[in-house]
Phi, psi and omega in degrees: 000116183270165177301322180297319178301317182292323177297315180296326180280350178087013181266345177240122183275318181197167176213145176211148187292135170208179177288145183289158173104352183271140179223138173215137181236156176200172182290113177097000179204164172214137176250129179222130178276120182230118176051055177063031181217134171279129177251123176261109182259138182231154174076180184291339179271011187281066176265142180233154180296136174278184185301326182276001178094358180273156178280125180230115180292153179267131179287345183273353186284140176277153174290144182220181179291171182301144182305138178234193177291176185298330180298320179295320178297321179297322179294322179293323179292332184277004180300147184288075179225131179262123180236131177251120181225137177264139178266006182233140178294154180299137180083356182281154180287343182294331182298318179294324179295319180294320179296321179296323181293327185270353181289132180289145181261127177298135181238132176249104179287134176233164177255127181251130177245116180247127180259144165245123183270160174288163176299141179073023185296330183301327176269321183293334183282343187309314181296342186243001188293315181297319178295321179296314182294319178295321178298320178291320178296322177297323178292325176295314180297328179282350178085015181258330181262128180270310177195162181190165179172172181269156174283164175237117000294167187283083178243357181174187181209168181221131178229140182245129185240169178299327179200174184290330178297317178295322179296316180295316180296321179297313183298323185293336182243003181293130178305329177293328180280313183292339179252021172060029170281330177265121178273335181199149174215156179230139174246126181223151174275135182243120181270100185266131180243338179221157176143139182292336181290341184300325183292346179265355182269156178288000000 
């Protein structure tokens, strides 16, 4: 009896890849991992292969209507019932791994300002460089600029701010922008999750 046969008969609702060996049962359904796949069996015909490969019916399954196509099985699965089932045996190390996967990761949004310079900017910027650097230092002192600098070769630059509003405000008054050293700039939000600099941010 193949997986396709069971789907056609309506005894298997769905399958998805996971590690082998996991079993979970509940009233009206049974989950069994077979060949790296979770099999969701429904109805009285919901038998799934046991560890030895034999077909073993579940005593927990409810009686249901005659097996139908997969659509009928899908409708039975979609019934308004909340079921909580663990795919890992009690005391197993897999439970902690699953919890780690579902744990939300803290995100620190920052504002990134990326400059594109005009051709020959390395020489053209000289009359405005000191004013630009002082302007950046003032932003650092104000607590809005985290770090910044030019690319190598000098074709543009990148500055990181506390947020996108600070990045936009900086660009609008930067001597490099007002004196056409910057041909184009972009402000984007950067979702930061790791980095030693994070402990220094507000």
